[in-house]
LOZAKE-396504 format. One record per residue: residue number from 1; residue in one letter; y negated, z, x negated of N, C-alpha, C, O in turn. Coordinates in steps of 0.02 Angstrom, whole numbers, padded with zeros to 5 digits. Each point is the difference from the previous one (the first is absolute). Layout:
// residues N
SITE   i aa   n.py   n.pz   n.px  ca.py  ca.pz  ca.px   c.py   c.pz   c.px   o.py   o.pz   o.px
SITE NUM  a      Y      Z      X      Y      Z      X      Y      Z      X      Y      Z      X
...
This chain:
// residues 213
SITE   i aa   n.py   n.pz   n.px  ca.py  ca.pz  ca.px   c.py   c.pz   c.px   o.py   o.pz   o.px
SITE   1  x -06393  06292 -11623 -00030 -00032 -00057  00040  00010 -00065  00011 -00048 -00037
SITE   2  x  00013  00110  00023  00043  00009 -00059  00062 -00043  00003  00022 -00028 -00051
SITE   3  x  00008  00022  00111  00059 -00042  00008 -00017 -00073 -00015  00039 -00035 -00033
SITE   4  x -00096  00012  00056 -00021 -00069 -00012 -00009 -00013 -00074  00019 -00053 -00026
SITE   5  x -00049  00101 -00009 -00010 -00007 -00072  00067 -00003 -00036  00009 -00039 -00046
SITE   6  x  00037  00082  00068  00067 -00001 -00030  00034 -00067  00010  00029 -00028 -00046
SITE   7  x -00032  00003  00108  00031 -00064  00015 -00032 -00057 -00040  00035 -00045 -00024
SITE   8  x -00101  00048  00016 -00036 -00054 -00035  00018 -00002 -00074  00006 -00054 -00029
SITE   9  x  00001  00112 -00002  00010  00001 -00073  00072  00011 -00022  00018 -00018 -00056
SITE  10  x  00023  00047  00100  00067  00018 -00022  00056 -00037  00037  00052 -00015 -00030
SITE  11  x -00063 -00002  00093  00054 -00028  00041 -00003 -00075  00006  00050 -00034 -00008
SITE  12  x -00109  00007  00021 -00007 -00072  00008  00012 -00036 -00067 -00022  00026 -00052
SITE  13  x  00055 -00083  00052  00013 -00036 -00062 -00064 -00036 -00025 -00046 -00011  00039
SITE  14  x  00044 -00007 -00102 -00057 -00038 -00026 -00006 -00068  00035  00050 -00029  00020
SITE  15  x -00111  00006 -00014 -00011 -00065  00033  00018 -00057 -00048 -00002  00008 -00061
SITE  16  x  00021 -00064  00091  00014 -00059 -00041 -00063 -00022 -00038 -00055  00002  00028
SITE  17  x  00064 -00021 -00090 -00053 -00026 -00043 -00048  00057 -00022 -00009  00012 -00060
SITE  18  x -00020  00024  00109 -00049  00052 -00017  00033  00063 -00026 -00031  00040 -00035
SITE  19  x  00095 -00029  00052  00035  00059 -00023 -00029  00063  00031 -00019  00001  00059
SITE  20  x  00015  00053 -00099 -00026  00064  00025 -00073 -00004  00019 -00024  00040  00041
SITE  21  x -00013 -00087 -00070 -00071 -00007  00018 -00008 -00018  00073 -00053  00013  00029
SITE  22  x  00104 -00042  00001 -00004 -00019  00070  00000  00060  00047 -00010 -00009  00061
SITE  23  x  00022  00069 -00087  00001  00059  00042 -00070  00015  00029 -00006  00039  00048
SITE  24  x -00044 -00068 -00076 -00067  00009  00027 -00004 -00027  00072 -00045  00018  00038
SITE  25  x  00091 -00062 -00021  00004 -00028  00068  00005  00055  00052 -00028 -00005  00054
SITE  26  x  00065  00058 -00070  00012  00054  00048 -00062  00042  00013  00001  00044  00044
SITE  27  x -00053 -00056 -00081 -00063  00036  00011 -00055 -00048  00022 -00040  00017  00044
SITE  28  x  00039 -00076 -00073 -00052 -00049  00016  00004 -00022  00073 -00051 -00001  00035
SITE  29  x  00109 -00018 -00013  00008 -00024  00069 -00015  00055  00052 -00037 -00013  00047
SITE  30  x  00064  00074 -00054 -00017  00053  00047 -00074  00017  00000 -00028  00014  00053
SITE  31  x -00003 -00014 -00111 -00072  00014 -00003 -00040 -00053  00038 -00047  00016  00037
SITE  32  x  00067 -00079 -00046 -00034 -00054  00036  00010  00006  00075 -00047 -00011  00039
SITE  33  x  00107  00028 -00019  00015  00008  00071 -00041  00057  00031 -00030 -00008  00053
SITE  34  x  00028  00065 -00088 -00036  00058  00027 -00075 -00012  00003 -00033  00020  00048
SITE  35  x  00006 -00053 -00098 -00072 -00015  00001 -00017 -00045  00059 -00052  00009  00033
SITE  36  x  00095 -00058 -00019 -00011 -00044  00058  00004  00040  00065 -00041 -00009  00044
SITE  37  x  00091  00053 -00040  00008  00043  00059 -00061  00044  00010 -00024  00008  00056
SITE  38  x -00002  00020 -00110 -00058  00045  00004 -00061 -00037  00025 -00037  00027  00042
SITE  39  x  00025 -00087 -00066 -00058 -00039  00022  00006 -00019  00074 -00049  00001  00037
SITE  40  x  00110 -00017 -00015  00011 -00018  00070 -00011  00061  00044 -00032 -00005  00053
SITE  41  x  00057  00063 -00074 -00009  00061  00039 -00073  00019  00005 -00023  00022  00052
SITE  42  x -00014 -00031 -00106 -00072  00015  00001 -00035 -00045  00051 -00047  00021  00034
SITE  43  x  00069 -00084 -00030 -00029 -00045  00049  00018  00019  00071 -00042 -00005  00046
SITE  44  x  00104  00026 -00035  00022  00021  00066 -00039  00062  00022 -00022  00004  00058
SITE  45  x  00015  00044 -00103 -00040  00060  00015 -00072 -00020  00019 -00030  00029  00045
SITE  46  x  00004 -00078 -00079 -00069 -00022  00013 -00006 -00032  00069 -00050  00010  00034
SITE  47  x  00101 -00048 -00014  00000 -00030  00067  00000  00055  00053 -00035 -00003  00050
SITE  48  x  00077  00054 -00062  00003  00057  00047 -00068  00034  00004 -00023  00019  00054
SITE  49  x -00009 -00011 -00112 -00066  00033 -00001 -00051 -00040  00040 -00040  00029  00037
SITE  50  x  00040 -00094 -00045 -00049 -00042  00034  00010 -00001  00076 -00048 -00006  00037
SITE  51  x  00110  00013 -00015  00015 -00001  00072  00002  00070  00031  00005  00008  00060
SITE  52  x -00009  00043 -00103  00003  00069  00024 -00071  00023  00018 -00031  00038 -00038
SITE  53  x  00006 -00060  00094 -00068  00016  00021 -00010  00074  00014 -00054  00027 -00012
SITE  54  x  00106  00006  00037 -00005  00071  00017  00019  00046 -00058  00001  00061  00008
SITE  55  x  00013 -00091 -00065  00017  00038 -00060  00058  00049  00011 -00004  00059 -00017
SITE  56  x  00058 -00086  00046  00059  00041  00012  00039  00014 -00065  00035  00050 -00007
SITE  57  x -00042 -00096 -00040  00038  00006 -00063 -00045  00032 -00053 -00050 -00030 -00021
SITE  58  x  00069  00089  00000 -00041  00039 -00047  00002 -00029 -00070  00054 -00010 -00029
SITE  59  x -00112 -00003  00001 -00007 -00024 -00069  00040 -00063 -00014  00026 -00009 -00055
SITE  60  x -00020 -00036  00105  00039 -00061 -00010 -00032 -00045 -00052  00035 -00036 -00036
SITE  61  x -00102  00037  00031 -00033 -00040 -00051  00013  00026 -00070  00005 -00038 -00048
SITE  62  x  00002  00105  00042  00017  00030 -00064  00072 -00018 -00020  00015 -00010 -00059
SITE  63  x  00029  00006  00108  00069 -00020 -00014  00002 -00072 -00026  00039 -00017 -00044
SITE  64  x -00082 -00025  00073 -00004 -00069 -00023 -00024 -00003 -00072  00026 -00038 -00041
SITE  65  x -00076  00079  00027 -00027  00003 -00068  00053  00025 -00049  00009 -00029 -00054
SITE  66  x  00026  00082  00073  00052  00028 -00044  00055 -00050 -00014  00024 -00006 -00057
SITE  67  x -00004 -00032  00108  00052 -00050 -00009 -00024 -00055 -00047  00039 -00025 -00041
SITE  68  x -00102  00006  00048 -00028 -00052 -00044 -00002  00024 -00072  00013 -00038 -00047
SITE  69  x -00031  00103  00037 -00001  00028 -00067  00069 -00002 -00032  00008 -00021 -00057
SITE  70  x  00042  00043  00095  00068 -00001 -00026  00023 -00071 -00013  00035 -00014 -00049
SITE  71  x -00054 -00032  00093  00018 -00070 -00010 -00030 -00027 -00065  00032 -00038 -00036
SITE  72  x -00093  00059  00023 -00034 -00021 -00062  00037  00027 -00062  00009 -00036 -00049
SITE  73  x  00011  00099  00053  00036  00031 -00056  00066 -00036 -00012  00017 -00017 -00057
SITE  74  x  00021  00006  00110  00064 -00033 -00007 -00008 -00073 -00022  00042 -00026 -00036
SITE  75  x -00096 -00006  00057 -00012 -00069 -00021 -00017 -00004 -00074  00022 -00046 -00035
SITE  76  x -00061  00094  00010 -00015  00003 -00071  00064  00009 -00041  00009 -00031 -00052
SITE  77  x  00035  00075  00076  00064  00010 -00033  00043 -00063  00003  00038 -00015 -00046
SITE  78  x -00045 -00022  00101  00035 -00064  00006 -00024 -00050 -00053  00040 -00035 -00030
SITE  79  x -00106  00034  00021 -00029 -00045 -00051  00024  00019 -00070  00016 -00043 -00040
SITE  80  x -00014  00109  00026  00022  00024 -00065  00072 -00019 -00014  00016 -00028 -00052
SITE  81  x  00028  00042  00100  00071 -00017 -00010  00010 -00076 -00001  00043 -00025 -00036
SITE  82  x -00083 -00010  00076  00004 -00073 -00001 -00022 -00029 -00066  00027 -00050 -00024
SITE  83  x -00078  00081 -00007 -00024 -00023 -00065  00054  00011 -00054  00009 -00041 -00044
SITE  84  x  00026  00097  00050  00055  00012 -00047  00055 -00052  00009  00029 -00025 -00048
SITE  85  x -00015  00010  00111  00050 -00052  00015 -00023 -00067 -00029  00040 -00038 -00029
SITE  86  x -00104  00023  00038 -00028 -00063 -00025  00007 -00005 -00076  00016 -00052 -00027
SITE  87  x -00029  00107 -00007  00004  00001 -00073  00072 -00013 -00023  00012 -00037 -00047
SITE  88  x  00035  00068  00082  00070 -00008 -00019  00025 -00071  00016  00037 -00029 -00039
SITE  89  x -00057  00003  00097  00026 -00065  00023 -00038 -00059 -00028  00031 -00051 -00018
SITE  90  x -00097  00056  00013 -00042 -00057 -00017 -00038  00008 -00066 -00034 -00046 -00022
SITE  91  x  00040  00105 -00009 -00031  00010 -00065 -00072  00021  00001 -00031  00006 -00053
SITE  92  x  00003  00006  00112 -00070  00021  00006 -00007  00048  00059  00034 -00008  00050
SITE  93  x -00077  00057 -00057 -00010  00048  00054 -00033 -00031  00061  00009  00021  00057
SITE  94  x -00049 -00073 -00070 -00037 -00031  00055 -00009 -00075 -00013 -00019 -00019 -00056
SITE  95  x  00033 -00023  00105 -00009 -00072 -00010 -00029 -00034  00062  00004 -00061  00007
SITE  96  x -00033  00101  00038 -00031 -00026  00061  00048 -00042  00042 -00019 -00053  00027
SITE  97  x  00080  00076 -00022  00048 -00029  00046 -00027  00009  00071 -00035  00049  00013
SITE  98  x  00049 -00095  00034 -00026  00006  00068  00011  00068  00032 -00044  00025  00035
SITE  99  x  00102  00006 -00046  00012  00065  00029 -00044  00053 -00033 -00025  00045  00034
SITE 100  x  00016 -00049 -00099 -00043  00048 -00035 -00073 -00008  00024 -00035  00049  00011
SITE 101  x  00015 -00111 -00003 -00069 -00014  00022 -00012  00026  00071 -00052  00030  00013
SITE 102  x  00100 -00041  00031 -00008  00023  00069 -00002  00076  00004 -00036  00028  00042
SITE 103  x  00073  00006 -00085 -00001  00073 -00001 -00068  00026 -00023 -00026  00048  00028
SITE 104  x -00003 -00081 -00078 -00066  00020 -00024 -00052 -00008  00056 -00043  00042  00009
SITE 105  x  00048 -00097  00028 -00047 -00012  00056  00008  00056  00052 -00049  00025  00027
SITE 106  x  00112 -00007 -00014  00013  00053  00049 -00029  00067 -00023 -00029  00038  00039
SITE 107  x  00037 -00024 -00103 -00029  00062 -00028 -00076  00001  00007 -00029  00051  00017
SITE 108  x -00002 -00108 -00030 -00073 -00004  00006 -00023  00010  00072 -00052  00030  00013
SITE 109  x  00092 -00055  00034 -00016  00009  00071 -00003  00075  00017 -00045  00022  00036
SITE 110  x  00094  00016 -00061  00001  00071  00015 -00049  00040 -00043 -00022  00053  00021
SITE 111  x  00007 -00077 -00080 -00054  00032 -00039 -00066 -00006  00039 -00039  00047  00002
SITE 112  x  00028 -00105  00028 -00060 -00010  00041  00000  00047  00060 -00053  00025  00020
SITE 113  x  00112 -00012  00008  00005  00047  00056 -00021  00070 -00021 -00039  00033  00036
SITE 114  x  00064 -00010 -00093 -00018  00067 -00023 -00074  00005 -00016 -00032  00051  00011
SITE 115  x  00005 -00105 -00037 -00072 -00001 -00014 -00040  00004  00064 -00050  00035  00005
SITE 116  x  00073 -00073  00046 -00034  00001  00065  00005  00069  00031 -00050  00026  00027
SITE 117  x  00108  00004 -00029  00011  00065  00029 -00044  00053 -00033 -00027  00044  00034
SITE 118  x  00020 -00049 -00099 -00042  00048 -00037 -00074 -00010  00015 -00037  00048  00009
SITE 119  x  00017 -00111 -00005 -00071 -00016  00013 -00021  00022  00070 -00058  00016  00011
SITE 120  x  00106 -00014  00036 -00016  00019  00069  00019  00072  00016  00009  00018  00058
SITE 121  x -00002  00022 -00110  00023  00069  00009 -00040  00039  00052  00030  00037  00040
SITE 122  x -00095 -00045 -00038 -00043  00037  00046 -00022 -00042  00060 -00043  00021  00039
SITE 123  x  00073 -00079 -00032 -00019 -00044  00055  00045  00013  00061  00061  00001 -00007
SITE 124  x -00090  00011  00066  00041  00014  00059  00046 -00058  00020  00048  00009  00037
SITE 125  x -00063 -00069 -00061  00041 -00059  00016  00054 -00012 -00052  00034 -00051  00002
SITE 126  x -00027  00097 -00049  00047 -00008 -00054  00071 -00013  00025  00035 -00045 -00025
SITE 127  x -00013  00085  00074  00068 -00007  00025  00015 -00069  00028  00052 -00030 -00017
SITE 128  x -00097  00004  00058  00011 -00066  00030 -00002 -00056 -00051  00042 -00045  00000
SITE 129  x -00091  00049 -00045 -00007 -00053 -00050  00059  00000 -00049  00028 -00053 -00015
SITE 130  x -00010  00112 -00009  00056  00005 -00047  00066 -00020  00033  00041 -00033 -00031
SITE 131  x -00032  00053  00094  00062 -00017  00035  00004 -00075  00013  00053 -00030 -00006
SITE 132  x -00109  00000  00024 -00002 -00072  00011  00018 -00038 -00064  00036 -00049  00001
SITE 133  x -00062  00074 -00056  00015 -00031 -00065  00075  00005 -00015  00031 -00048 -00024
SITE 134  x -00001  00107  00037  00071  00009 -00014  00044 -00045  00043  00053 -00023 -00023
SITE 135  x -00074  00009  00084  00038 -00045  00043 -00001 -00071 -00030  00052 -00034 -00001
SITE 136  x -00110  00013 -00023 -00006 -00066 -00031  00041 -00002 -00065  00034 -00050 -00014
SITE 137  x -00038  00104 -00024  00039  00003 -00063  00074 -00002  00015  00038 -00033 -00037
SITE 138  x -00016  00066  00090  00071  00000  00018  00023 -00072  00015  00056 -00019 -00017
SITE 139  x -00099 -00019  00049  00018 -00070  00016  00009 -00042 -00063  00037 -00048  00000
SITE 140  x -00072  00068 -00053  00004 -00038 -00063  00062  00018 -00040  00022 -00038 -00044
SITE 141  x  00007  00097  00057  00058  00024 -00039  00059 -00048  00002  00022 -00022 -00054
SITE 142  x  00005  00004  00112  00058 -00046  00000 -00017 -00069 -00028  00042 -00032 -00031
SITE 143  x -00104  00010  00041 -00021 -00065 -00027  00002 -00001 -00076  00025 -00047 -00030
SITE 144  x -00051  00100 -00001 -00005  00003 -00073  00067  00019 -00033  00013 -00021 -00056
SITE 145  x  00028  00059  00091  00062  00023 -00031  00058 -00048  00014  00042 -00011 -00044
SITE 146  x -00038 -00017  00104  00058 -00039  00019 -00012 -00076  00002  00046 -00039 -00013
SITE 147  x -00107  00018  00029 -00013 -00071  00009 -00026 -00035 -00063  00029 -00049 -00022
SITE 148  x -00084  00075 -00006 -00031 -00032 -00058  00050 -00010 -00058  00003 -00055 -00027
SITE 149  x  00036  00106  00007  00046 -00010 -00056  00053 -00053  00013  00030 -00025 -00047
SITE 150  x -00018  00008  00111  00050 -00049  00016 -00029 -00070  00012  00037 -00049  00007
SITE 151  x -00103  00045 -00006 -00033 -00065  00008 -00008 -00034 -00067  00008 -00061 -00006
SITE 152  x -00022  00100 -00046 -00012 -00027 -00066  00059  00013 -00046  00039  00047  00011
SITE 153  x -00032 -00089 -00061  00054  00008 -00049 -00007  00067 -00036 -00054  00017 -00024
SITE 154  x  00108  00020  00021 -00002  00066 -00029  00059  00013 -00046  00054 -00027  00009
SITE 155  x -00066  00068 -00060  00053  00021 -00045  00036  00061  00027  00052  00020 -00026
SITE 156  x -00081  00010  00077  00027  00063  00026  00070 -00011  00029  00010 -00046  00040
SITE 157  x  00039  00088 -00060  00067 -00008  00027  00001  00015  00075 -00021  00054  00021
SITE 158  x  00046 -00101  00018  00000  00008  00072  00060 -00038  00028  00012 -00058 -00019
SITE 159  x  00025  00090  00063  00060 -00032  00027 -00016 -00061  00043  00045 -00039  00015
SITE 160  x -00109  00031  00006 -00019 -00056  00042 -00031 -00057 -00040  00022 -00057  00004
SITE 161  x -00074  00075 -00045 -00035 -00053 -00035  00029 -00015 -00069 -00006 -00056 -00025
SITE 162  x  00039  00106 -00005  00028 -00010 -00067  00071  00030 -00003  00011  00047 -00038
SITE 163  x  00035 -00072  00077  00068  00029  00000  00035 -00005 -00067  00045  00039 -00016
SITE 164  x -00065 -00089 -00026  00033 -00010 -00064 -00016  00055 -00050  00041  00016 -00043
SITE 165  x -00100  00014  00049 -00020  00052 -00048  00000  00069  00032 -00016  00049 -00033
SITE 166  x  00034 -00045  00097  00003  00065  00033  00057  00041 -00030  00052 -00027 -00020
SITE 167  x -00062  00092  00018  00051  00045 -00027  00060  00001  00047 -00007  00013  00059
SITE 168  x  00066 -00026 -00087  00060  00001  00040  00023  00073  00008  00012  00034 -00049
SITE 169  x -00006 -00012  00111  00017  00070  00014  00072  00005  00025  00020 -00032  00048
SITE 170  x  00020  00074 -00082  00066  00015  00027 -00006  00058  00049 -00055  00023  00013
SITE 171  x  00111  00000  00014 -00002  00051  00052 -00032  00065 -00024 -00039  00031  00037
SITE 172  x  00055 -00010 -00098 -00029  00062 -00025 -00075 -00005 -00010 -00037  00048  00012
SITE 173  x  00015 -00106 -00033 -00072 -00011 -00010 -00036 -00001  00068 -00056  00026  00006
SITE 174  x  00087 -00056  00043 -00030 -00002  00067 -00005  00070  00030 -00051  00018  00030
SITE 175  x  00104  00022 -00039 -00001  00069  00025 -00054  00041 -00034 -00035  00039  00032
SITE 176  x  00029 -00049 -00098 -00051  00037 -00038 -00070 -00020  00022 -00043  00044  00008
SITE 177  x  00032 -00108  00002 -00066 -00024  00022 -00016  00027  00070 -00057  00020  00013
SITE 178  x  00106 -00019  00031 -00010  00027  00067 -00016  00075 -00003 -00045  00024  00034
SITE 179  x  00084  00012 -00074 -00011  00073 -00006 -00069  00015 -00028 -00033  00046  00023
SITE 180  x  00012 -00085 -00072 -00066  00010 -00030 -00055 -00016  00050 -00051  00036  00003
SITE 181  x  00060 -00088  00036 -00050 -00019  00050 -00007  00055  00053 -00055  00017  00020
SITE 182  x  00111  00011  00002 -00001  00054  00048 -00034  00062 -00029 -00040  00032  00034
SITE 183  x  00056 -00017 -00097 -00029  00059 -00033 -00076 -00006 -00005 -00036  00048  00016
SITE 184  x  00011 -00106 -00037 -00072 -00009 -00007 -00034  00000  00069 -00057  00022  00006
SITE 185  x  00092 -00046  00044 -00028  00001  00068 -00009  00072  00024 -00052  00017  00028
SITE 186  x  00103  00025 -00038 -00005  00070  00019 -00054  00035 -00041 -00036  00043  00025
SITE 187  x  00030 -00061 -00089 -00051  00029 -00043 -00069 -00016  00028 -00044  00043  00001
SITE 188  x  00034 -00105  00020 -00064 -00019  00028 -00018  00041  00062 -00055  00027  00005
SITE 189  x  00102 -00021  00042 -00014  00038  00061 -00010  00074 -00015 -00039  00034  00034
SITE 190  x  00073 -00008 -00084 -00010  00070 -00020 -00070  00010 -00028 -00034  00048  00019
SITE 191  x  00012 -00094 -00062 -00067  00005 -00028 -00053 -00010  00054 -00053  00031 -00001
SITE 192  x  00068 -00076  00049 -00047 -00012  00055 -00008  00062  00043 -00055  00016  00023
SITE 193  x  00110  00020 -00012 -00003  00062  00039 -00041  00053 -00036 -00038  00037  00031
SITE 194  x  00046 -00032 -00097 -00039  00048 -00039 -00074 -00018  00003 -00042  00044  00009
SITE 195  x  00027 -00108 -00017 -00070 -00022  00004 -00029  00016  00068 -00059  00018  00006
SITE 196  x  00099 -00025  00048 -00023  00015  00067 -00017  00074  00007 -00049  00018  00032
SITE 197  x  00091  00025 -00061 -00014  00072  00003 -00064  00017 -00037 -00040  00041  00023
SITE 198  x  00030 -00072 -00080 -00061  00012 -00038 -00062 -00022  00039 -00052  00032 -00003
SITE 199  x  00059 -00088  00039 -00056 -00025  00040 -00017  00050  00056 -00059  00012  00014
SITE 200  x  00111  00017  00017 -00012  00050  00052 -00034  00062 -00028 -00046  00027  00031
SITE 201  x  00068 -00005 -00089 -00031  00059 -00032 -00073 -00014 -00016 -00044  00041  00013
SITE 202  x  00031 -00100 -00041 -00068 -00019 -00017 -00044 -00004  00063 -00058  00021 -00002
SITE 203  x  00086 -00047  00057 -00037 -00005  00063 -00017  00070  00027 -00056  00010  00024
SITE 204  x  00103  00036 -00028 -00012  00068  00025 -00052  00036 -00042 -00040  00038  00026
SITE 205  x  00040 -00050 -00091 -00050  00030 -00044 -00069 -00026  00019 -00049  00038  00002
SITE 206  x  00044 -00103  00011 -00064 -00030  00020 -00024  00029  00067 -00060  00013  00009
SITE 207  x  00107 -00003  00037 -00019  00028  00065 -00025  00071 -00006 -00048  00019  00033
SITE 208  x  00080  00020 -00076 -00022  00070 -00010 -00068  00003 -00033 -00042  00041  00019
SITE 209  x  00030 -00086 -00067 -00065 -00002 -00033 -00054 -00020  00050 -00056  00026 -00001
SITE 210  x  00074 -00073  00047 -00048 -00022  00050 -00017  00057  00049 -00057  00009  00020
SITE 211  x  00109  00030 -00002 -00011  00056  00045 -00044  00054 -00031 -00041  00031  00034
SITE 212  x  00049 -00020 -00100 -00040  00049 -00034 -00074 -00021 -00003 -00045  00042  00007
SITE 213  x  00035 -00106 -00016 -00069 -00026 -00004 -00032 -00004  00070 -00057 -00021  00006
């Protein structure tokens, strides 16, 4: 991560037109990628939980929840950095561009998941219901992130739908973006592993309290 920060601010050249402000690209894109990855992983964990009738995988539903939480955090950071990009490029922090709108819908989908999970905290069917919801939410992720923004006219710089306004990347910029993406990916898995350990500790505390009672 320190290397990625160095590359982003010191090694990579300024972007055309945007200049140094374009360096936000090295954080916005990796954050968006990791949030998408986190939501997909939470859905995959949920599928495993639903098919794991013998409960061979310990706390797999908690892993799905943890991944969704991290996805939510990274997605919020994506929105923040995207808003800064919007202000620099279009003069406003928010203008309801199709990509911005689809991200808000995605955030609301996962806010509903957390609300459902909290409401069913003491319900024995919580795991199945929450996991089923995450599978459905995972199916919506590629639709809202990759398809919707490309169906409607968008100001968002994209090499497919808007190649004329997409940021032109030279070799150093591409290397920096790749390094940053890898760094944020490793950061996500590191945080996910920590969250998993905390879930195990919490589970053991609950088991000990149950044994005492």
